[in-house]
mmCIF file of the N, C-alpha and C atoms, coordinates in Angstrom:
data_MODEL
# 
_entry.id   MODEL 
# 
loop_
_atom_site.group_PDB 
_atom_site.id 
_atom_site.type_symbol 
_atom_site.label_atom_id 
_atom_site.label_alt_id 
_atom_site.label_comp_id 
_atom_site.label_asym_id 
_atom_site.label_entity_id 
_atom_site.label_seq_id 
_atom_site.pdbx_PDB_ins_code 
_atom_site.Cartn_x 
_atom_site.Cartn_y 
_atom_site.Cartn_z 
_atom_site.occupancy 
_atom_site.B_iso_or_equiv 
_atom_site.pdbx_formal_charge 
_atom_site.auth_seq_id 
_atom_site.auth_comp_id 
_atom_site.auth_asym_id 
_atom_site.auth_atom_id 
_atom_site.pdbx_PDB_model_num 
ATOM 1   N N  . MET A 1 1  ? -109.712 -14.860 27.829 1.00 0.00 ? 1  MET A N  1 
ATOM 2   C CA . MET A 1 1  ? -108.936 -14.625 29.026 1.00 0.00 ? 1  MET A CA 1 
ATOM 3   C C  . MET A 1 1  ? -108.398 -13.200 28.969 1.00 0.00 ? 1  MET A C  1 
ATOM 4   N N  . ASP A 1 2  ? -108.580 -12.462 30.042 1.00 0.00 ? 2  ASP A N  1 
ATOM 5   C CA . ASP A 1 2  ? -108.048 -11.110 30.111 1.00 0.00 ? 2  ASP A CA 1 
ATOM 6   C C  . ASP A 1 2  ? -106.534 -11.142 29.987 1.00 0.00 ? 2  ASP A C  1 
ATOM 7   N N  . GLY A 1 3  ? -106.005 -10.305 29.098 1.00 0.00 ? 3  GLY A N  1 
ATOM 8   C CA . GLY A 1 3  ? -104.564 -10.195 28.957 1.00 0.00 ? 3  GLY A CA 1 
ATOM 9   C C  . GLY A 1 3  ? -103.908 -11.371 28.260 1.00 0.00 ? 3  GLY A C  1 
ATOM 10  N N  . ALA A 1 4  ? -104.666 -12.150 27.493 1.00 0.00 ? 4  ALA A N  1 
ATOM 11  C CA . ALA A 1 4  ? -104.085 -13.300 26.782 1.00 0.00 ? 4  ALA A CA 1 
ATOM 12  C C  . ALA A 1 4  ? -103.072 -12.813 25.758 1.00 0.00 ? 4  ALA A C  1 
ATOM 13  N N  . PRO A 1 5  ? -102.064 -13.627 25.440 1.00 0.00 ? 5  PRO A N  1 
ATOM 14  C CA . PRO A 1 5  ? -101.084 -13.226 24.430 1.00 0.00 ? 5  PRO A CA 1 
ATOM 15  C C  . PRO A 1 5  ? -101.763 -12.904 23.101 1.00 0.00 ? 5  PRO A C  1 
ATOM 16  N N  . ARG A 1 6  ? -101.221 -11.927 22.402 1.00 0.00 ? 6  ARG A N  1 
ATOM 17  C CA . ARG A 1 6  ? -101.771 -11.514 21.116 1.00 0.00 ? 6  ARG A CA 1 
ATOM 18  C C  . ARG A 1 6  ? -100.693 -11.629 20.041 1.00 0.00 ? 6  ARG A C  1 
ATOM 19  N N  . ARG A 1 7  ? -101.137 -11.849 18.833 1.00 0.00 ? 7  ARG A N  1 
ATOM 20  C CA . ARG A 1 7  ? -100.208 -11.934 17.710 1.00 0.00 ? 7  ARG A CA 1 
ATOM 21  C C  . ARG A 1 7  ? -99.386  -10.651 17.626 1.00 0.00 ? 7  ARG A C  1 
ATOM 22  N N  . GLY A 1 8  ? -98.091  -10.803 17.463 1.00 0.00 ? 8  GLY A N  1 
ATOM 23  C CA . GLY A 1 8  ? -97.203  -9.653  17.344 1.00 0.00 ? 8  GLY A CA 1 
ATOM 24  C C  . GLY A 1 8  ? -96.725  -9.097  18.671 1.00 0.00 ? 8  GLY A C  1 
ATOM 25  N N  . GLY A 1 9  ? -97.211  -9.640  19.800 1.00 0.00 ? 9  GLY A N  1 
ATOM 26  C CA . GLY A 1 9  ? -96.798  -9.173  21.120 1.00 0.00 ? 9  GLY A CA 1 
ATOM 27  C C  . GLY A 1 9  ? -96.083  -10.279 21.881 1.00 0.00 ? 9  GLY A C  1 
ATOM 28  N N  . THR A 1 10 ? -95.502  -9.909  22.990 1.00 0.00 ? 10 THR A N  1 
ATOM 29  C CA . THR A 1 10 ? -94.861  -10.920 23.831 1.00 0.00 ? 10 THR A CA 1 
ATOM 30  C C  . THR A 1 10 ? -95.893  -11.495 24.796 1.00 0.00 ? 10 THR A C  1 
ATOM 31  N N  . PRO A 1 11 ? -95.689  -12.717 25.298 1.00 0.00 ? 11 PRO A N  1 
ATOM 32  C CA . PRO A 1 11 ? -96.680  -13.351 26.176 1.00 0.00 ? 11 PRO A CA 1 
ATOM 33  C C  . PRO A 1 11 ? -96.888  -12.636 27.510 1.00 0.00 ? 11 PRO A C  1 
ATOM 34  N N  . TRP A 1 12 ? -95.954  -11.774 27.895 1.00 0.00 ? 12 TRP A N  1 
ATOM 35  C CA . TRP A 1 12 ? -96.073  -11.121 29.199 1.00 0.00 ? 12 TRP A CA 1 
ATOM 36  C C  . TRP A 1 12 ? -96.620  -9.704  29.106 1.00 0.00 ? 12 TRP A C  1 
ATOM 37  N N  . GLU A 1 13 ? -96.930  -9.199  27.913 1.00 0.00 ? 13 GLU A N  1 
ATOM 38  C CA . GLU A 1 13 ? -97.501  -7.869  27.786 1.00 0.00 ? 13 GLU A CA 1 
ATOM 39  C C  . GLU A 1 13 ? -98.954  -7.861  28.242 1.00 0.00 ? 13 GLU A C  1 
ATOM 40  N N  . GLY A 1 14 ? -99.297  -6.934  29.124 1.00 0.00 ? 14 GLY A N  1 
ATOM 41  C CA . GLY A 1 14 ? -100.678 -6.764  29.545 1.00 0.00 ? 14 GLY A CA 1 
ATOM 42  C C  . GLY A 1 14 ? -101.174 -7.767  30.571 1.00 0.00 ? 14 GLY A C  1 
ATOM 43  N N  . VAL A 1 15 ? -100.292 -8.593  31.109 1.00 0.00 ? 15 VAL A N  1 
ATOM 44  C CA . VAL A 1 15 ? -100.718 -9.573  32.116 1.00 0.00 ? 15 VAL A CA 1 
ATOM 45  C C  . VAL A 1 15 ? -99.864  -9.417  33.367 1.00 0.00 ? 15 VAL A C  1 
ATOM 46  N N  . GLN A 1 16 ? -100.370 -9.947  34.448 1.00 0.00 ? 16 GLN A N  1 
ATOM 47  C CA . GLN A 1 16 ? -99.594  -9.989  35.675 1.00 0.00 ? 16 GLN A CA 1 
ATOM 48  C C  . GLN A 1 16 ? -99.158  -11.428 35.912 1.00 0.00 ? 16 GLN A C  1 
ATOM 49  N N  . ARG A 1 17 ? -98.173  -11.574 36.772 1.00 0.00 ? 17 ARG A N  1 
ATOM 50  C CA . ARG A 1 17 ? -97.663  -12.916 37.064 1.00 0.00 ? 17 ARG A CA 1 
ATOM 51  C C  . ARG A 1 17 ? -98.708  -13.759 37.768 1.00 0.00 ? 17 ARG A C  1 
ATOM 52  N N  . ARG A 1 18 ? -98.498  -15.033 37.736 1.00 0.00 ? 18 ARG A N  1 
ATOM 53  C CA . ARG A 1 18 ? -99.281  -15.978 38.514 1.00 0.00 ? 18 ARG A CA 1 
ATOM 54  C C  . ARG A 1 18 ? -98.347  -16.626 39.512 1.00 0.00 ? 18 ARG A C  1 
ATOM 55  N N  . ALA A 1 19 ? -98.873  -17.010 40.647 1.00 0.00 ? 19 ALA A N  1 
ATOM 56  C CA . ALA A 1 19 ? -98.116  -17.792 41.620 1.00 0.00 ? 19 ALA A CA 1 
ATOM 57  C C  . ALA A 1 19 ? -98.736  -19.181 41.636 1.00 0.00 ? 19 ALA A C  1 
ATOM 58  N N  . VAL A 1 20 ? -97.892  -20.197 41.697 1.00 0.00 ? 20 VAL A N  1 
ATOM 59  C CA . VAL A 1 20 ? -98.353  -21.583 41.688 1.00 0.00 ? 20 VAL A CA 1 
ATOM 60  C C  . VAL A 1 20 ? -97.862  -22.255 42.962 1.00 0.00 ? 20 VAL A C  1 
ATOM 61  N N  . ALA A 1 21 ? -98.728  -23.070 43.559 1.00 0.00 ? 21 ALA A N  1 
ATOM 62  C CA . ALA A 1 21 ? -98.353  -23.817 44.760 1.00 0.00 ? 21 ALA A CA 1 
ATOM 63  C C  . ALA A 1 21 ? -98.905  -25.229 44.661 1.00 0.00 ? 21 ALA A C  1 
ATOM 64  N N  . ALA A 1 22 ? -98.108  -26.196 45.108 1.00 0.00 ? 22 ALA A N  1 
ATOM 65  C CA . ALA A 1 22 ? -98.533  -27.595 45.122 1.00 0.00 ? 22 ALA A CA 1 
ATOM 66  C C  . ALA A 1 22 ? -97.923  -28.277 46.331 1.00 0.00 ? 22 ALA A C  1 
ATOM 67  N N  . SER A 1 23 ? -98.567  -29.303 46.792 1.00 0.00 ? 23 SER A N  1 
ATOM 68  C CA . SER A 1 23 ? -98.093  -30.080 47.935 1.00 0.00 ? 23 SER A CA 1 
ATOM 69  C C  . SER A 1 23 ? -97.775  -31.490 47.455 1.00 0.00 ? 23 SER A C  1 
ATOM 70  N N  . PRO A 1 24 ? -96.645  -32.057 47.885 1.00 0.00 ? 24 PRO A N  1 
ATOM 71  C CA . PRO A 1 24 ? -96.351  -33.435 47.498 1.00 0.00 ? 24 PRO A CA 1 
ATOM 72  C C  . PRO A 1 24 ? -97.314  -34.447 48.123 1.00 0.00 ? 24 PRO A C  1 
ATOM 73  N N  . GLY A 1 25 ? -98.078  -34.019 49.112 1.00 0.00 ? 25 GLY A N  1 
ATOM 74  C CA . GLY A 1 25 ? -99.004  -34.921 49.779 1.00 0.00 ? 25 GLY A CA 1 
ATOM 75  C C  . GLY A 1 25 ? -100.447 -34.746 49.351 1.00 0.00 ? 25 GLY A C  1 
ATOM 76  N N  . SER A 1 26 ? -100.690 -34.026 48.259 1.00 0.00 ? 26 SER A N  1 
ATOM 77  C CA . SER A 1 26 ? -102.048 -33.738 47.827 1.00 0.00 ? 26 SER A CA 1 
ATOM 78  C C  . SER A 1 26 ? -102.111 -33.701 46.305 1.00 0.00 ? 26 SER A C  1 
ATOM 79  N N  . ASP A 1 27 ? -103.278 -33.965 45.750 1.00 0.00 ? 27 ASP A N  1 
ATOM 80  C CA . ASP A 1 27 ? -103.477 -33.877 44.306 1.00 0.00 ? 27 ASP A CA 1 
ATOM 81  C C  . ASP A 1 27 ? -103.916 -32.480 43.878 1.00 0.00 ? 27 ASP A C  1 
ATOM 82  N N  . TRP A 1 28 ? -104.033 -31.551 44.815 1.00 0.00 ? 28 TRP A N  1 
ATOM 83  C CA . TRP A 1 28 ? -104.501 -30.207 44.486 1.00 0.00 ? 28 TRP A CA 1 
ATOM 84  C C  . TRP A 1 28 ? -103.329 -29.291 44.144 1.00 0.00 ? 28 TRP A C  1 
ATOM 85  N N  . VAL A 1 29 ? -103.589 -28.377 43.211 1.00 0.00 ? 29 VAL A N  1 
ATOM 86  C CA . VAL A 1 29 ? -102.639 -27.342 42.819 1.00 0.00 ? 29 VAL A CA 1 
ATOM 87  C C  . VAL A 1 29 ? -103.391 -26.017 42.883 1.00 0.00 ? 29 VAL A C  1 
ATOM 88  N N  . ALA A 1 30 ? -102.741 -24.983 43.388 1.00 0.00 ? 30 ALA A N  1 
ATOM 89  C CA . ALA A 1 30 ? -103.371 -23.660 43.473 1.00 0.00 ? 30 ALA A CA 1 
ATOM 90  C C  . ALA A 1 30 ? -102.605 -22.682 42.587 1.00 0.00 ? 30 ALA A C  1 
ATOM 91  N N  . VAL A 1 31 ? -103.332 -21.842 41.849 1.00 0.00 ? 31 VAL A N  1 
ATOM 92  C CA . VAL A 1 31 ? -102.744 -20.855 40.953 1.00 0.00 ? 31 VAL A CA 1 
ATOM 93  C C  . VAL A 1 31 ? -103.455 -19.533 41.180 1.00 0.00 ? 31 VAL A C  1 
ATOM 94  N N  . THR A 1 32 ? -102.695 -18.479 41.440 1.00 0.00 ? 32 THR A N  1 
ATOM 95  C CA . THR A 1 32 ? -103.318 -17.166 41.588 1.00 0.00 ? 32 THR A CA 1 
ATOM 96  C C  . THR A 1 32 ? -103.522 -16.552 40.219 1.00 0.00 ? 32 THR A C  1 
ATOM 97  N N  . ARG A 1 33 ? -104.454 -15.645 40.146 1.00 0.00 ? 33 ARG A N  1 
ATOM 98  C CA . ARG A 1 33 ? -104.696 -14.874 38.929 1.00 0.00 ? 33 ARG A CA 1 
ATOM 99  C C  . ARG A 1 33 ? -104.389 -13.430 39.272 1.00 0.00 ? 33 ARG A C  1 
ATOM 100 N N  . GLY A 1 34 ? -103.124 -13.051 39.052 1.00 0.00 ? 34 GLY A N  1 
ATOM 101 C CA . GLY A 1 34 ? -102.642 -11.729 39.419 1.00 0.00 ? 34 GLY A CA 1 
ATOM 102 C C  . GLY A 1 34 ? -103.477 -10.603 38.845 1.00 0.00 ? 34 GLY A C  1 
ATOM 103 N N  . GLY A 1 35 ? -103.823 -9.647  39.695 1.00 0.00 ? 35 GLY A N  1 
ATOM 104 C CA . GLY A 1 35 ? -104.613 -8.498  39.287 1.00 0.00 ? 35 GLY A CA 1 
ATOM 105 C C  . GLY A 1 35 ? -106.107 -8.716  39.366 1.00 0.00 ? 35 GLY A C  1 
ATOM 106 N N  . HIS A 1 36 ? -106.547 -9.945  39.546 1.00 0.00 ? 36 HIS A N  1 
ATOM 107 C CA . HIS A 1 36 ? -107.972 -10.259 39.574 1.00 0.00 ? 36 HIS A CA 1 
ATOM 108 C C  . HIS A 1 36 ? -108.457 -10.744 40.939 1.00 0.00 ? 36 HIS A C  1 
ATOM 109 N N  . GLY A 1 37 ? -107.545 -11.004 41.869 1.00 0.00 ? 37 GLY A N  1 
ATOM 110 C CA . GLY A 1 37 ? -107.946 -11.415 43.206 1.00 0.00 ? 37 GLY A CA 1 
ATOM 111 C C  . GLY A 1 37 ? -108.592 -12.781 43.270 1.00 0.00 ? 37 GLY A C  1 
ATOM 112 N N  . GLU A 1 38 ? -108.162 -13.702 42.405 1.00 0.00 ? 38 GLU A N  1 
ATOM 113 C CA . GLU A 1 38 ? -108.722 -15.048 42.398 1.00 0.00 ? 38 GLU A CA 1 
ATOM 114 C C  . GLU A 1 38 ? -107.623 -16.080 42.598 1.00 0.00 ? 38 GLU A C  1 
ATOM 115 N N  . VAL A 1 39 ? -107.991 -17.179 43.242 1.00 0.00 ? 39 VAL A N  1 
ATOM 116 C CA . VAL A 1 39 ? -107.111 -18.337 43.364 1.00 0.00 ? 39 VAL A CA 1 
ATOM 117 C C  . VAL A 1 39 ? -107.865 -19.518 42.778 1.00 0.00 ? 39 VAL A C  1 
ATOM 118 N N  . HIS A 1 40 ? -107.299 -20.130 41.761 1.00 0.00 ? 40 HIS A N  1 
ATOM 119 C CA . HIS A 1 40 ? -107.907 -21.315 41.148 1.00 0.00 ? 40 HIS A CA 1 
ATOM 120 C C  . HIS A 1 40 ? -107.300 -22.541 41.820 1.00 0.00 ? 40 HIS A C  1 
ATOM 121 N N  . ILE A 1 41 ? -108.146 -23.381 42.395 1.00 0.00 ? 41 ILE A N  1 
ATOM 122 C CA . ILE A 1 41 ? -107.688 -24.612 43.026 1.00 0.00 ? 41 ILE A CA 1 
ATOM 123 C C  . ILE A 1 41 ? -108.140 -25.758 42.140 1.00 0.00 ? 41 ILE A C  1 
ATOM 124 N N  . VAL A 1 42 ? -107.157 -26.513 41.627 1.00 0.00 ? 42 VAL A N  1 
ATOM 125 C CA . VAL A 1 42 ? -107.417 -27.551 40.648 1.00 0.00 ? 42 VAL A CA 1 
ATOM 126 C C  . VAL A 1 42 ? -107.022 -28.912 41.214 1.00 0.00 ? 42 VAL A C  1 
ATOM 127 N N  . ASP A 1 43 ? -107.873 -29.901 40.983 1.00 0.00 ? 43 ASP A N  1 
ATOM 128 C CA . ASP A 1 43 ? -107.545 -31.283 41.330 1.00 0.00 ? 43 ASP A CA 1 
ATOM 129 C C  . ASP A 1 43 ? -106.705 -31.827 40.179 1.00 0.00 ? 43 ASP A C  1 
ATOM 130 N N  . ALA A 1 44 ? -105.399 -31.978 40.389 1.00 0.00 ? 44 ALA A N  1 
ATOM 131 C CA . ALA A 1 44 ? -104.492 -32.385 39.322 1.00 0.00 ? 44 ALA A CA 1 
ATOM 132 C C  . ALA A 1 44 ? -104.771 -33.812 38.851 1.00 0.00 ? 44 ALA A C  1 
ATOM 133 N N  . ARG A 1 45 ? -105.368 -34.617 39.686 1.00 0.00 ? 45 ARG A N  1 
ATOM 134 C CA . ARG A 1 45 ? -105.687 -36.002 39.304 1.00 0.00 ? 45 ARG A CA 1 
ATOM 135 C C  . ARG A 1 45 ? -106.769 -36.034 38.233 1.00 0.00 ? 45 ARG A C  1 
ATOM 136 N N  . THR A 1 46 ? -107.782 -35.180 38.384 1.00 0.00 ? 46 THR A N  1 
ATOM 137 C CA . THR A 1 46 ? -108.901 -35.178 37.440 1.00 0.00 ? 46 THR A CA 1 
ATOM 138 C C  . THR A 1 46 ? -108.822 -34.049 36.423 1.00 0.00 ? 46 THR A C  1 
ATOM 139 N N  . GLY A 1 47 ? -108.060 -32.990 36.743 1.00 0.00 ? 47 GLY A N  1 
ATOM 140 C CA . GLY A 1 47 ? -107.971 -31.836 35.860 1.00 0.00 ? 47 GLY A CA 1 
ATOM 141 C C  . GLY A 1 47 ? -109.121 -30.860 36.014 1.00 0.00 ? 47 GLY A C  1 
ATOM 142 N N  . HIS A 1 48 ? -109.983 -31.074 36.990 1.00 0.00 ? 48 HIS A N  1 
ATOM 143 C CA . HIS A 1 48 ? -111.134 -30.199 37.202 1.00 0.00 ? 48 HIS A CA 1 
ATOM 144 C C  . HIS A 1 48 ? -110.851 -29.166 38.294 1.00 0.00 ? 48 HIS A C  1 
ATOM 145 N N  . GLU A 1 49 ? -111.415 -27.982 38.087 1.00 0.00 ? 49 GLU A N  1 
ATOM 146 C CA . GLU A 1 49 ? -111.287 -26.934 39.097 1.00 0.00 ? 49 GLU A CA 1 
ATOM 147 C C  . GLU A 1 49 ? -112.164 -27.283 40.296 1.00 0.00 ? 49 GLU A C  1 
ATOM 148 N N  . ALA A 1 50 ? -111.552 -27.331 41.470 1.00 0.00 ? 50 ALA A N  1 
ATOM 149 C CA . ALA A 1 50 ? -112.274 -27.691 42.690 1.00 0.00 ? 50 ALA A CA 1 
ATOM 150 C C  . ALA A 1 50 ? -112.910 -26.477 43.355 1.00 0.00 ? 50 ALA A C  1 
ATOM 151 N N  . ALA A 1 51 ? -112.257 -25.312 43.230 1.00 0.00 ? 51 ALA A N  1 
ATOM 152 C CA . ALA A 1 51 ? -112.774 -24.097 43.871 1.00 0.00 ? 51 ALA A CA 1 
ATOM 153 C C  . ALA A 1 51 ? -112.096 -22.887 43.236 1.00 0.00 ? 51 ALA A C  1 
ATOM 154 N N  . ARG A 1 52 ? -112.739 -21.720 43.399 1.00 0.00 ? 52 ARG A N  1 
ATOM 155 C CA . ARG A 1 52 ? -112.160 -20.470 42.930 1.00 0.00 ? 52 ARG A CA 1 
ATOM 156 C C  . ARG A 1 52 ? -112.509 -19.372 43.918 1.00 0.00 ? 52 ARG A C  1 
ATOM 157 N N  . PRO A 1 53 ? -111.796 -19.313 45.052 1.00 0.00 ? 53 PRO A N  1 
ATOM 158 C CA . PRO A 1 53 ? -112.079 -18.243 46.009 1.00 0.00 ? 53 PRO A CA 1 
ATOM 159 C C  . PRO A 1 53 ? -111.653 -16.882 45.472 1.00 0.00 ? 53 PRO A C  1 
ATOM 160 N N  . ARG A 1 54 ? -112.473 -15.883 45.759 1.00 0.00 ? 54 ARG A N  1 
ATOM 161 C CA . ARG A 1 54 ? -112.155 -14.490 45.435 1.00 0.00 ? 54 ARG A CA 1 
ATOM 162 C C  . ARG A 1 54 ? -111.685 -13.810 46.710 1.00 0.00 ? 54 ARG A C  1 
ATOM 163 N N  . LEU A 1 55 ? -110.614 -13.064 46.609 1.00 0.00 ? 55 LEU A N  1 
ATOM 164 C CA . LEU A 1 55 ? -110.007 -12.437 47.769 1.00 0.00 ? 55 LEU A CA 1 
ATOM 165 C C  . LEU A 1 55 ? -110.293 -10.944 47.797 1.00 0.00 ? 55 LEU A C  1 
ATOM 166 N N  . SER A 1 56 ? -110.004 -10.326 48.919 1.00 0.00 ? 56 SER A N  1 
ATOM 167 C CA . SER A 1 56 ? -110.242 -8.887  49.066 1.00 0.00 ? 56 SER A CA 1 
ATOM 168 C C  . SER A 1 56 ? -109.067 -8.057  48.556 1.00 0.00 ? 56 SER A C  1 
ATOM 169 N N  . THR A 1 57 ? -108.068 -8.701  48.015 1.00 0.00 ? 57 THR A N  1 
ATOM 170 C CA . THR A 1 57 ? -106.914 -8.018  47.437 1.00 0.00 ? 57 THR A CA 1 
ATOM 171 C C  . THR A 1 57 ? -106.792 -8.427  45.966 1.00 0.00 ? 57 THR A C  1 
ATOM 172 N N  . PRO A 1 58 ? -106.304 -7.559  45.104 1.00 0.00 ? 58 PRO A N  1 
ATOM 173 C CA . PRO A 1 58 ? -106.190 -7.924  43.689 1.00 0.00 ? 58 PRO A CA 1 
ATOM 174 C C  . PRO A 1 58 ? -105.036 -8.885  43.400 1.00 0.00 ? 58 PRO A C  1 
ATOM 175 N N  . LEU A 1 59 ? -104.186 -9.154  44.383 1.00 0.00 ? 59 LEU A N  1 
ATOM 176 C CA . LEU A 1 59 ? -103.017 -10.021 44.190 1.00 0.00 ? 59 LEU A CA 1 
ATOM 177 C C  . LEU A 1 59 ? -102.109 -9.513  43.069 1.00 0.00 ? 59 LEU A C  1 
ATOM 178 N N  . HIS A 1 60 ? -101.816 -8.212  43.117 1.00 0.00 ? 60 HIS A N  1 
ATOM 179 C CA . HIS A 1 60 ? -100.933 -7.652  42.098 1.00 0.00 ? 60 HIS A CA 1 
ATOM 180 C C  . HIS A 1 60 ? -99.632  -8.443  42.034 1.00 0.00 ? 60 HIS A C  1 
ATOM 181 N N  . HIS A 1 61 ? -99.187  -8.692  40.837 1.00 0.00 ? 61 HIS A N  1 
ATOM 182 C CA . HIS A 1 61 ? -97.961  -9.447  40.559 1.00 0.00 ? 61 HIS A CA 1 
ATOM 183 C C  . HIS A 1 61 ? -98.047  -10.898 41.033 1.00 0.00 ? 61 HIS A C  1 
ATOM 184 N N  . GLY A 1 62 ? -99.243  -11.414 41.212 1.00 0.00 ? 62 GLY A N  1 
ATOM 185 C CA . GLY A 1 62 ? -99.444  -12.823 41.513 1.00 0.00 ? 62 GLY A CA 1 
ATOM 186 C C  . GLY A 1 62 ? -99.463  -13.192 42.982 1.00 0.00 ? 62 GLY A C  1 
ATOM 187 N N  . GLY A 1 63 ? -98.837  -12.399 43.822 1.00 0.00 ? 63 GLY A N  1 
ATOM 188 C CA . GLY A 1 63 ? -98.787  -12.721 45.238 1.00 0.00 ? 63 GLY A CA 1 
ATOM 189 C C  . GLY A 1 63 ? -97.802  -13.851 45.513 1.00 0.00 ? 63 GLY A C  1 
ATOM 190 N N  . HIS A 1 64 ? -97.874  -14.398 46.703 1.00 0.00 ? 64 HIS A N  1 
ATOM 191 C CA . HIS A 1 64 ? -97.029  -15.518 47.119 1.00 0.00 ? 64 HIS A CA 1 
ATOM 192 C C  . HIS A 1 64 ? -97.933  -16.560 47.752 1.00 0.00 ? 64 HIS A C  1 
ATOM 193 N N  . MET A 1 65 ? -97.654  -17.815 47.500 1.00 0.00 ? 65 MET A N  1 
ATOM 194 C CA . MET A 1 65 ? -98.512  -18.869 48.042 1.00 0.00 ? 65 MET A CA 1 
ATOM 195 C C  . MET A 1 65 ? -97.700  -20.068 48.495 1.00 0.00 ? 65 MET A C  1 
ATOM 196 N N  . THR A 1 66 ? -98.335  -20.840 49.363 1.00 0.00 ? 66 THR A N  1 
ATOM 197 C CA . THR A 1 66 ? -97.840  -22.162 49.712 1.00 0.00 ? 66 THR A CA 1 
ATOM 198 C C  . THR A 1 66 ? -99.057  -23.047 49.894 1.00 0.00 ? 66 THR A C  1 
ATOM 199 N N  . LEU A 1 67 ? -98.920  -24.293 49.573 1.00 0.00 ? 67 LEU A N  1 
ATOM 200 C CA . LEU A 1 67 ? -100.014 -25.254 49.713 1.00 0.00 ? 67 LEU A CA 1 
ATOM 201 C C  . LEU A 1 67 ? -99.420  -26.524 50.279 1.00 0.00 ? 67 LEU A C  1 
ATOM 202 N N  . ARG A 1 68 ? -99.924  -26.947 51.409 1.00 0.00 ? 68 ARG A N  1 
ATOM 203 C CA . ARG A 1 68 ? -99.411  -28.167 52.009 1.00 0.00 ? 68 ARG A CA 1 
ATOM 204 C C  . ARG A 1 68 ? -100.486 -28.817 52.855 1.00 0.00 ? 68 ARG A C  1 
ATOM 205 N N  . ASN A 1 69 ? -100.284 -30.090 53.136 1.00 0.00 ? 69 ASN A N  1 
ATOM 206 C CA . ASN A 1 69 ? -101.174 -30.748 54.088 1.00 0.00 ? 69 ASN A CA 1 
ATOM 207 C C  . ASN A 1 69 ? -100.363 -31.156 55.306 1.00 0.00 ? 69 ASN A C  1 
ATOM 208 N N  . ARG A 1 70 ? -101.020 -31.689 56.286 1.00 0.00 ? 70 ARG A N  1 
ATOM 209 C CA . ARG A 1 70 ? -100.364 -31.943 57.573 1.00 0.00 ? 70 ARG A CA 1 
ATOM 210 C C  . ARG A 1 70 ? -99.266  -33.001 57.524 1.00 0.00 ? 70 ARG A C  1 
ATOM 211 N N  . THR A 1 71 ? -99.287  -33.879 56.552 1.00 0.00 ? 71 THR A N  1 
ATOM 212 C CA . THR A 1 71 ? -98.343  -35.006 56.548 1.00 0.00 ? 71 THR A CA 1 
ATOM 213 C C  . THR A 1 71 ? -97.413  -35.029 55.339 1.00 0.00 ? 71 THR A C  1 
ATOM 214 N N  . ASP A 1 72 ? -97.272  -33.922 54.620 1.00 0.00 ? 72 ASP A N  1 
ATOM 215 C CA . ASP A 1 72 ? -96.472  -33.963 53.390 1.00 0.00 ? 72 ASP A CA 1 
ATOM 216 C C  . ASP A 1 72 ? -94.978  -33.747 53.602 1.00 0.00 ? 72 ASP A C  1 
ATOM 217 N N  . GLY A 1 73 ? -94.532  -33.397 54.805 1.00 0.00 ? 73 GLY A N  1 
ATOM 218 C CA . GLY A 1 73 ? -93.123  -33.195 55.086 1.00 0.00 ? 73 GLY A CA 1 
ATOM 219 C C  . GLY A 1 73 ? -92.572  -31.862 54.592 1.00 0.00 ? 73 GLY A C  1 
ATOM 220 N N  . ALA A 1 74 ? -93.433  -30.971 54.116 1.00 0.00 ? 74 ALA A N  1 
ATOM 221 C CA . ALA A 1 74 ? -92.977  -29.691 53.546 1.00 0.00 ? 74 ALA A CA 1 
ATOM 222 C C  . ALA A 1 74 ? -92.357  -28.766 54.590 1.00 0.00 ? 74 ALA A C  1 
ATOM 223 N N  . GLU A 1 75 ? -92.588  -29.010 55.857 1.00 0.00 ? 75 GLU A N  1 
ATOM 224 C CA . GLU A 1 75 ? -91.984  -28.138 56.877 1.00 0.00 ? 75 GLU A CA 1 
ATOM 225 C C  . GLU A 1 75 ? -90.459  -28.254 56.857 1.00 0.00 ? 75 GLU A C  1 
ATOM 226 N N  . GLY A 1 76 ? -89.925  -29.301 56.224 1.00 0.00 ? 76 GLY A N  1 
ATOM 227 C CA . GLY A 1 76 ? -88.475  -29.482 56.137 1.00 0.00 ? 76 GLY A CA 1 
ATOM 228 C C  . GLY A 1 76 ? -87.855  -28.755 54.952 1.00 0.00 ? 76 GLY A C  1 
ATOM 229 N N  . ASP A 1 77 ? -88.646  -28.055 54.155 1.00 0.00 ? 77 ASP A N  1 
ATOM 230 C CA . ASP A 1 77 ? -88.137  -27.332 52.984 1.00 0.00 ? 77 ASP A CA 1 
ATOM 231 C C  . ASP A 1 77 ? -88.153  -25.830 53.277 1.00 0.00 ? 77 ASP A C  1 
ATOM 232 N N  . PRO A 1 78 ? -87.023  -25.274 53.700 1.00 0.00 ? 78 PRO A N  1 
ATOM 233 C CA . PRO A 1 78 ? -86.999  -23.857 54.076 1.00 0.00 ? 78 PRO A CA 1 
ATOM 234 C C  . PRO A 1 78 ? -87.142  -22.896 52.884 1.00 0.00 ? 78 PRO A C  1 
ATOM 235 N N  . VAL A 1 79 ? -87.020  -23.388 51.652 1.00 0.00 ? 79 VAL A N  1 
ATOM 236 C CA . VAL A 1 79 ? -87.121  -22.526 50.480 1.00 0.00 ? 79 VAL A CA 1 
ATOM 237 C C  . VAL A 1 79 ? -88.568  -22.412 50.017 1.00 0.00 ? 79 VAL A C  1 
ATOM 238 N N  . GLY A 1 80 ? -89.404  -23.408 50.313 1.00 0.00 ? 80 GLY A N  1 
ATOM 239 C CA . GLY A 1 80 ? -90.806  -23.372 49.938 1.00 0.00 ? 80 GLY A CA 1 
ATOM 240 C C  . GLY A 1 80 ? -91.055  -23.791 48.504 1.00 0.00 ? 80 GLY A C  1 
ATOM 241 N N  . ARG A 1 81 ? -90.417  -24.869 48.080 1.00 0.00 ? 81 ARG A N  1 
ATOM 242 C CA . ARG A 1 81 ? -90.623  -25.347 46.697 1.00 0.00 ? 81 ARG A CA 1 
ATOM 243 C C  . ARG A 1 81 ? -91.894  -26.138 46.596 1.00 0.00 ? 81 ARG A C  1 
# 
């Protein structure tokens, strides 16, 4: 993994943040890969990666994300947890 923690260093040296998003109405979780322009979409029920779209932006510092479906009630959460 690019920028993985190394012995003698801190876990955040050489890496960018990730952004994580999940919906209470779905088994999918999305995680950005900061600096690489990728979003990993994982089926949390099975633990398998469902998709990995590549974006036209590097997503420096992880970006910001939200993941919801039409019936999860997330529109009532103004903070976006």
